[in-house]
One Martini backbone bead per residue (centre of mass of N, CA, C, O) as a GRO file, in nm:
protein
  187
    1MET     BB    1   0.084   0.042   0.031
    2ALA     BB    2   0.125   0.370  -0.040
    3ARG     BB    3  -0.173   0.533  -0.045
    4THR     BB    4  -0.454   0.598   0.166
    5GLU     BB    5  -0.763   0.764   0.115
    6ILE     BB    6  -0.991   0.884   0.365
    7ARG     BB    7  -1.354   0.938   0.401
    8LEU     BB    8  -1.575   1.092   0.629
    9GLY     BB    9  -1.937   1.138   0.649
   10GLY     BB   10  -2.164   1.365   0.818
   11LEU     BB   11  -2.279   1.433   1.143
   12GLY     BB   12  -2.289   1.573   1.427
   13GLY     BB   13  -2.285   1.300   1.659
   14GLN     BB   14  -2.177   1.021   1.483
   15GLY     BB   15  -1.857   0.967   1.508
   16ILE     BB   16  -1.653   1.057   1.283
   17ILE     BB   17  -1.398   1.147   1.428
   18LYS     BB   18  -1.354   0.914   1.607
   19SER     BB   19  -1.319   0.710   1.376
   20ALA     BB   20  -1.061   0.841   1.259
   21VAL     BB   21  -0.898   0.795   1.498
   22ILE     BB   22  -0.912   0.490   1.515
   23ILE     BB   23  -0.788   0.431   1.249
   24GLY     BB   24  -0.516   0.567   1.293
   25GLU     BB   25  -0.444   0.389   1.538
   26ALA     BB   26  -0.452   0.114   1.389
   27ALA     BB   27  -0.231   0.184   1.192
   28THR     BB   28   0.003   0.284   1.376
   29ILE     BB   29   0.005   0.116   1.653
   30HIS     BB   30  -0.085  -0.176   1.539
   31ASP     BB   31   0.026  -0.180   1.214
   32GLY     BB   32   0.284   0.029   1.149
   33LYS     BB   33   0.188   0.277   1.019
   34GLU     BB   34   0.116   0.560   0.843
   35ALA     BB   35  -0.044   0.870   0.966
   36VAL     BB   36  -0.329   1.107   0.905
   37GLN     BB   37  -0.551   1.348   1.065
   38THR     BB   38  -0.861   1.515   0.970
   39ALA     BB   39  -1.094   1.792   1.041
   40SER     BB   40  -1.446   1.904   0.975
   41TYR     BB   41  -1.690   2.154   1.118
   42GLY     BB   42  -1.930   2.299   1.247
   43PRO     BB   43  -2.033   2.499   1.513
   44GLU     BB   44  -2.196   2.276   1.572
   45SER     BB   45  -2.203   1.975   1.757
   46ARG     BB   46  -2.487   1.912   1.616
   47GLY     BB   47  -2.615   1.837   1.285
   48SER     BB   48  -2.375   1.906   1.122
   49ALA     BB   49  -2.137   1.916   0.917
   50CYS     BB   50  -1.904   1.631   0.870
   51LYS     BB   51  -1.542   1.573   0.845
   52ALA     BB   52  -1.310   1.295   0.802
   53GLU     BB   53  -0.952   1.228   0.753
   54VAL     BB   54  -0.739   0.963   0.620
   55ILE     BB   55  -0.395   0.873   0.595
   56ILE     BB   56  -0.236   0.579   0.459
   57SER     BB   57   0.102   0.443   0.499
   58ASP     BB   58   0.432   0.301   0.460
   59ASN     BB   59   0.509   0.602   0.449
   60PRO     BB   60   0.564   0.897   0.479
   61VAL     BB   61   0.345   1.177   0.499
   62ASP     BB   62   0.381   1.471   0.286
   63TYR     BB   63   0.058   1.506   0.255
   64PRO     BB   64  -0.231   1.571   0.466
   65LEU     BB   65  -0.442   1.583   0.216
   66VAL     BB   66  -0.724   1.502   0.069
   67LEU     BB   67  -0.812   1.452  -0.276
   68THR     BB   68  -0.868   1.119  -0.370
   69PRO     BB   69  -1.048   0.895  -0.247
   70HIS     BB   70  -1.068   0.553  -0.199
   71VAL     BB   71  -1.246   0.592   0.076
   72MET     BB   72  -1.601   0.611   0.158
   73VAL     BB   73  -1.796   0.723   0.446
   74ALA     BB   74  -2.154   0.730   0.485
   75LEU     BB   75  -2.413   0.904   0.715
   76SER     BB   76  -2.520   1.097   0.486
   77ASN     BB   77  -2.661   1.249   0.223
   78ASP     BB   78  -2.483   1.501   0.200
   79ALA     BB   79  -2.210   1.357   0.202
   80PHE     BB   80  -2.244   1.186  -0.046
   81HIS     BB   81  -2.312   1.414  -0.248
   82LYS     BB   82  -2.063   1.597  -0.191
   83TYR     BB   83  -1.815   1.344  -0.225
   84LYS     BB   84  -1.861   1.129  -0.468
   85ASP     BB   85  -1.677   1.289  -0.696
   86ASP     BB   86  -1.385   1.257  -0.558
   87LEU     BB   87  -1.330   0.980  -0.627
   88SER     BB   88  -1.152   0.739  -0.719
   89GLU     BB   89  -1.060   0.509  -0.921
   90GLY     BB   90  -1.183   0.232  -0.772
   91GLY     BB   91  -1.352   0.313  -0.551
   92ILE     BB   92  -1.506   0.333  -0.219
   93VAL     BB   93  -1.851   0.299  -0.088
   94ILE     BB   94  -1.987   0.342   0.240
   95ILE     BB   95  -2.321   0.288   0.337
   96ASP     BB   96  -2.588   0.386   0.525
   97SER     BB   97  -2.896   0.253   0.432
   98ASP     BB   98  -3.068   0.403   0.663
   99LEU     BB   99  -2.941   0.721   0.574
  100VAL     BB  100  -2.861   0.647   0.272
  101LYS     BB  101  -2.922   0.747  -0.059
  102ALA     BB  102  -2.815   0.613  -0.333
  103GLY     BB  103  -2.673   0.748  -0.607
  104LYS     BB  104  -2.516   0.853  -0.852
  105ILE     BB  105  -2.214   0.709  -0.986
  106LYS     BB  106  -1.912   0.679  -1.096
  107ALA     BB  107  -1.739   0.495  -1.274
  108GLY     BB  108  -1.565   0.241  -1.077
  109VAL     BB  109  -1.751   0.269  -0.826
  110GLN     BB  110  -1.810   0.101  -0.517
  111VAL     BB  111  -2.120   0.017  -0.361
  112TYR     BB  112  -2.187  -0.019  -0.009
  113GLU     BB  113  -2.444  -0.164   0.185
  114VAL     BB  114  -2.522  -0.069   0.538
  115PRO     BB  115  -2.718  -0.161   0.837
  116ALA     BB  116  -2.622   0.023   1.107
  117ALA     BB  117  -2.865   0.148   1.257
  118THR     BB  118  -3.028  -0.108   1.292
  119THR     BB  119  -2.827  -0.274   1.439
  120ALA     BB  120  -2.785  -0.085   1.679
  121HIS     BB  121  -3.089  -0.093   1.767
  122GLN     BB  122  -3.173  -0.406   1.744
  123VAL     BB  123  -2.921  -0.574   1.834
  124LEU     BB  124  -2.762  -0.365   2.039
  125LYS     BB  125  -2.958  -0.130   2.173
  126ASN     BB  126  -2.741   0.112   2.044
  127PRO     BB  127  -2.707   0.402   1.853
  128LEU     BB  128  -2.404   0.487   1.948
  129VAL     BB  129  -2.268   0.238   1.756
  130THR     BB  130  -2.288   0.288   1.453
  131ASN     BB  131  -1.996   0.366   1.388
  132VAL     BB  132  -1.870   0.086   1.469
  133VAL     BB  133  -2.018  -0.077   1.260
  134MET     BB  134  -1.877   0.084   1.026
  135LEU     BB  135  -1.579  -0.006   1.109
  136GLY     BB  136  -1.634  -0.301   1.038
  137ALA     BB  137  -1.703  -0.261   0.739
  138PHE     BB  138  -1.457  -0.108   0.655
  139THR     BB  139  -1.253  -0.336   0.728
  140ALA     BB  140  -1.374  -0.570   0.546
  141ILE     BB  141  -1.376  -0.401   0.274
  142SER     BB  142  -1.083  -0.251   0.260
  143LYS     BB  143  -0.820  -0.355   0.411
  144VAL     BB  144  -0.639  -0.136   0.550
  145VAL     BB  145  -0.699  -0.257   0.825
  146SER     BB  146  -0.689  -0.455   1.082
  147PRO     BB  147  -0.885  -0.620   1.300
  148GLU     BB  148  -0.683  -0.610   1.545
  149GLY     BB  149  -0.635  -0.312   1.538
  150MET     BB  150  -0.924  -0.221   1.574
  151ARG     BB  151  -0.995  -0.362   1.833
  152LYS     BB  152  -0.778  -0.213   2.004
  153ALA     BB  153  -0.872   0.077   1.939
  154ILE     BB  154  -1.156   0.054   2.054
  155ALA     BB  155  -1.088  -0.029   2.337
  156ASN     BB  156  -0.933   0.235   2.396
  157ALA     BB  157  -1.171   0.434   2.330
  158PHE     BB  158  -1.388   0.224   2.512
  159PRO     BB  159  -1.342   0.107   2.812
  160LYS     BB  160  -1.629   0.107   2.946
  161TYR     BB  161  -1.758  -0.005   2.632
  162LYS     BB  162  -1.600  -0.245   2.502
  163ASP     BB  163  -1.799  -0.481   2.450
  164LEU     BB  164  -2.010  -0.335   2.276
  165ASN     BB  165  -1.799  -0.226   2.058
  166LEU     BB  166  -1.702  -0.506   1.971
  167ARG     BB  167  -1.972  -0.611   1.880
  168ALA     BB  168  -2.018  -0.400   1.670
  169PHE     BB  169  -1.782  -0.460   1.502
  170ASP     BB  170  -1.857  -0.750   1.432
  171GLU     BB  171  -2.122  -0.678   1.298
  172GLY     BB  172  -1.983  -0.504   1.078
  173MET     BB  173  -1.814  -0.731   0.955
  174GLN     BB  174  -2.043  -0.905   0.863
  175LEU     BB  175  -2.188  -0.687   0.681
  176GLY     BB  176  -1.930  -0.647   0.498
  177GLN     BB  177  -1.945  -0.935   0.387
  178GLU     BB  178  -2.228  -0.929   0.274
  179ALA     BB  179  -2.190  -0.681   0.078
  180MET     BB  180  -1.975  -0.828  -0.089
  181GLU     BB  181  -2.150  -1.067  -0.183
  182LYS     BB  182  -2.374  -0.893  -0.323
  183SER     BB  183  -2.185  -0.765  -0.521
  184THR     BB  184  -2.081  -1.029  -0.672
  185GLN     BB  185  -2.372  -1.121  -0.755
  186LYS     BB  186  -2.427  -0.875  -0.955
  187LYS     BB  187  -2.182  -0.949  -1.175
   0.00000   0.00000   0.00000
């Protein structure tokens, strides 16, 4: 892996920035790679547009801004529609199918739909872990960071609620696998 650019988009309060920090920790501390993470969000703490980006590389990152993401995770319609055209050729989009209606996307980009919010609400009985379900799907689909590294980073990020968040991650990994199988069947 030379350089992988990742963009996460959604609304403030969905754990977008926390997710990017967890991805960065998994890549650097647990997988031994180089990474940088940036974020931008509106003045409101909840409900406004939010974006976080991570660059992961085997070599030092010489330019810290994402230009053409290889992977995008979208947890809101606005984020999906605002950033979908920035993706690199052969890019991956992972959307929460409960929160995002996938629209037209440029050729060569693969869209994976994951019911993260429903899983968090109905299976895990806690909507606050929707972002961690998406981290599981991201890990399974993108293969940018190792599942072991993500599990360690999630445990570090949520020590008081480690068990719940690790269950959410495992559910997301399963949903990611299922999304990839559905994608293969469509071809």
